[in-house]
C-alpha angles and dihedrals in degrees: 000000000000121000118216119215121204138199122285128220142143093231098092138272095308089063092065100030109136118248114273110269094014094103114084122233094224124104116274150132125266135199131204116206131195126228091277092055094252115145107243102172137022124191140163131220140187087217113027095194094053094045098046093044088061090065095055100065134100107316090225090065094055128089110263095249092045089051090051091051097050092046091048090050123085101186143014131208136174144200123215118221134187101235140020090245089059088050091054092049093048092046091054092046092051095045089052092044101045102027092213114211095221097051119096107261116192113212128184113259088214141358113274126202121237130204104230133191115194096220091167093070125085089241105029118218130211115220144153117243146151137222134047123354120255131212117258092033129102116216134205124191135335095234134198098238131027092211091060092055092047091052091051093047091047090054095046096047090076088059097036104029097194127152116282101162127107123260091255094054091044093052093044092051090049091051096050094039095234127106122231123256093280089062091055095049093048096249091117130040087220101232086169090077097034098259087137131020122244089256093052091048091048089055090054090050092050091051091049092050092048091051093048089045091063103266092123103134097065091054093047092050093045095051092044090052092048090048093055091044091053090048092051089050088052090241091139095165091060091042091053092049091050090047089056090048090052090050091049092055091047091052090050091051092048088065088062112057121214108249102164114047094200091066091241127178105223145143111225112206130188134173135209114197143186129170092273109033144019128210121203127197126188130190116201109217118189123173089358093300129106105250099175149343135219138178138204136187125199140176115246108236103176142024095269117143127219095288091055092047090050090050092052092047096048091049094051094041101050111018093075096039111045093170091066096058110116129204093253133029118195114202136175092237132009116253114252092252100035094157090056092049092049090050092050095046092045088054091049095047096040093229138061117302122191127200113201144166107227113234105183147351130033095338093054091048092049093050090052088055091051090049091054089052090051092051092050091047092051092049092049092046093051091049091054097040103043097081094034094053093046091048094049092050091049091049093052092046091050091052091049092051096042094050094036093234122176092228139022105270098241091169117044123181121195127195130200132177123215129188142154110228090323096310128115093009111195136167136204136213118199125184130212120187121190087353094302128108115254099200093178087066096053116117136192128213133196110211109233108163101053126080119213127341109337112139093178094055090042091054090050090053094049095049090045093052095045096049095039085060089051090054091046092052091048091048092051092051100044115134110274128181109276093003111137096184101057122144133047111324134187093220129045105237092213101048102022090227123131116263101237101202104028100127132062115227125235089227137013116211121192126195103242146041137280097317093055092043091050091049092052093047091048090053091053092046091052089053092049094245111144104158101068114088120217133204137165131218114212115208102217101062098006090242121168112225126199127197117273094005121122096204127052126237108252117210119193115262089239092051116127087208092058091046091053092049089050092051091050093047093048091048091052090049092049092048092049092048092051091051091047092049092051093051092045090053090054092047091050091053092050094046093049090053097046094101099043107118115243094012111120132179095275094053092045090055091046090054091048092050092048099048101024098210144031090248093058091045090053091051094051121099124235089254092054092049090049091059091067109104111262094016116109130193095267094048090045090055091051091049091050091051091048096051092043091053091050095055119098091247091046091054090053095238094120085211135138128231126223137166127235100227093202096057104016089236118152112232124196115205129196113248 
């Protein structure tokens, strides 16, 4: 699958337009890159020549966002594939790998709770949680409200008494030989104390998962049959217990109304659109009942109609999560290549998947309900975002004008150094894109080459290390003959791990005044980097300092640009303090344990990993400490004595300990 490079220039799309006839007519996937080599758009086409030619026409004839994309780009390249399914798969892989700024990216409009079962553990646990999915865990939902899931689980635990406690409670119960309260009230089979074997507990978990997965009728019939059998055998106590179990399952099912009488498993999707944004809502229906709901909002970045938006959404929703693919997907409009999508999803699921537009009956009515939810979500989102988006744009424009930057700084990185009297010196890097924090891009540094308290030298080291990594990443992804993955990438194609420092920022902000700014600029100069602007924000008067300038830039106190710089600086400071606090806690544990006989470096680290902090180690009993691998009863007693003696009460000071959040300094106060 050859990739075709093209010329680069800043003169517009015609300057890098491929030669006539050089683009193949086969199906494939194409990438537009900007002047820095960053992929800004990924698309697929049944006919590459026809699709790409549509971009290189009079700018006035293009959709506004498409025109912005092609003028931002500086090159285009493509990869030919054999089938349209391969094109879909490659498109998804590249969107995930490069995170192109001009592709539609659906983001949750809020955080939804999941019902999760940790099937990868020896004794699986049921719990309610939020966030990304993890391997070795089976998920149900997501749901609208966490309290509703907890009520359902609480009801079902009497029927399926599986483990629901945390790892700490489970281990503690196993150590003392007594189950927790749930074990005494028959809402847990108490595998922690051996009341059931791992196999028996696994069977309970499987039944619970089947019930939550929609297979409710077999359980209802089975329990009803057992109840009548117990009654006929005059075992009325067992019959009463089964009757209560049957009632519990019925109450759980009553919380989930039947919406599809045929008991279908389907995802029902609806969109609400305007020229700028699109909101998507999805109802998860399993066994004919609504099991969960979720919503997304995305910026529209091209002229695609509803079929194209549906295609983008289906690809992002299912390609990375094959286990979530249902038997039937109900959509407001069929994707342009519906047969290709059905083939891809069928391959992912392992059985037939159908994509349909409902025409009548319960499914049509349900999709209308989902569409109303999407319309309400879009209206609410626009109400919340309108002022925020305007403010962020104004802040970035004010920063550009005040610092006389060539471009609006869409990506801003801020650095802060934290230390305690020259010990445990650490630094933080926080990232804001389009005025919003990108916490997944944050990085921490431990200063290695500076002795004592020297913030200026520490800043020089941090900037040097960060931008040396940038140069290394760029060098590794330079265009090579036959290389289809040239240019800066988010993910290393060999290891699959994220490339931490792949992109150059539009502005570097350092926490400090002229000395810190000079150190950062010197580090960039030594690396030969001359296209990354630097500024510093001094705390005392909130002055903005630029390299080699005697006077600071003064932004008005009411300036949105100054407010954004303050937020970024304060976030960098908070992140550095948290890192410093974490490292100091580990150091305190190790120093307290230095004199414990028979406790070397490896066992100290094992203790730290097990308990996490000195506070938790102090609270642990001798028996709990002795359960750590390599720690016997005698050593555990010595450890307990050592940490008790190191506490404020143990030292006889009667004092209290607090932390100055501005400096990270530990302060002991007299009680």
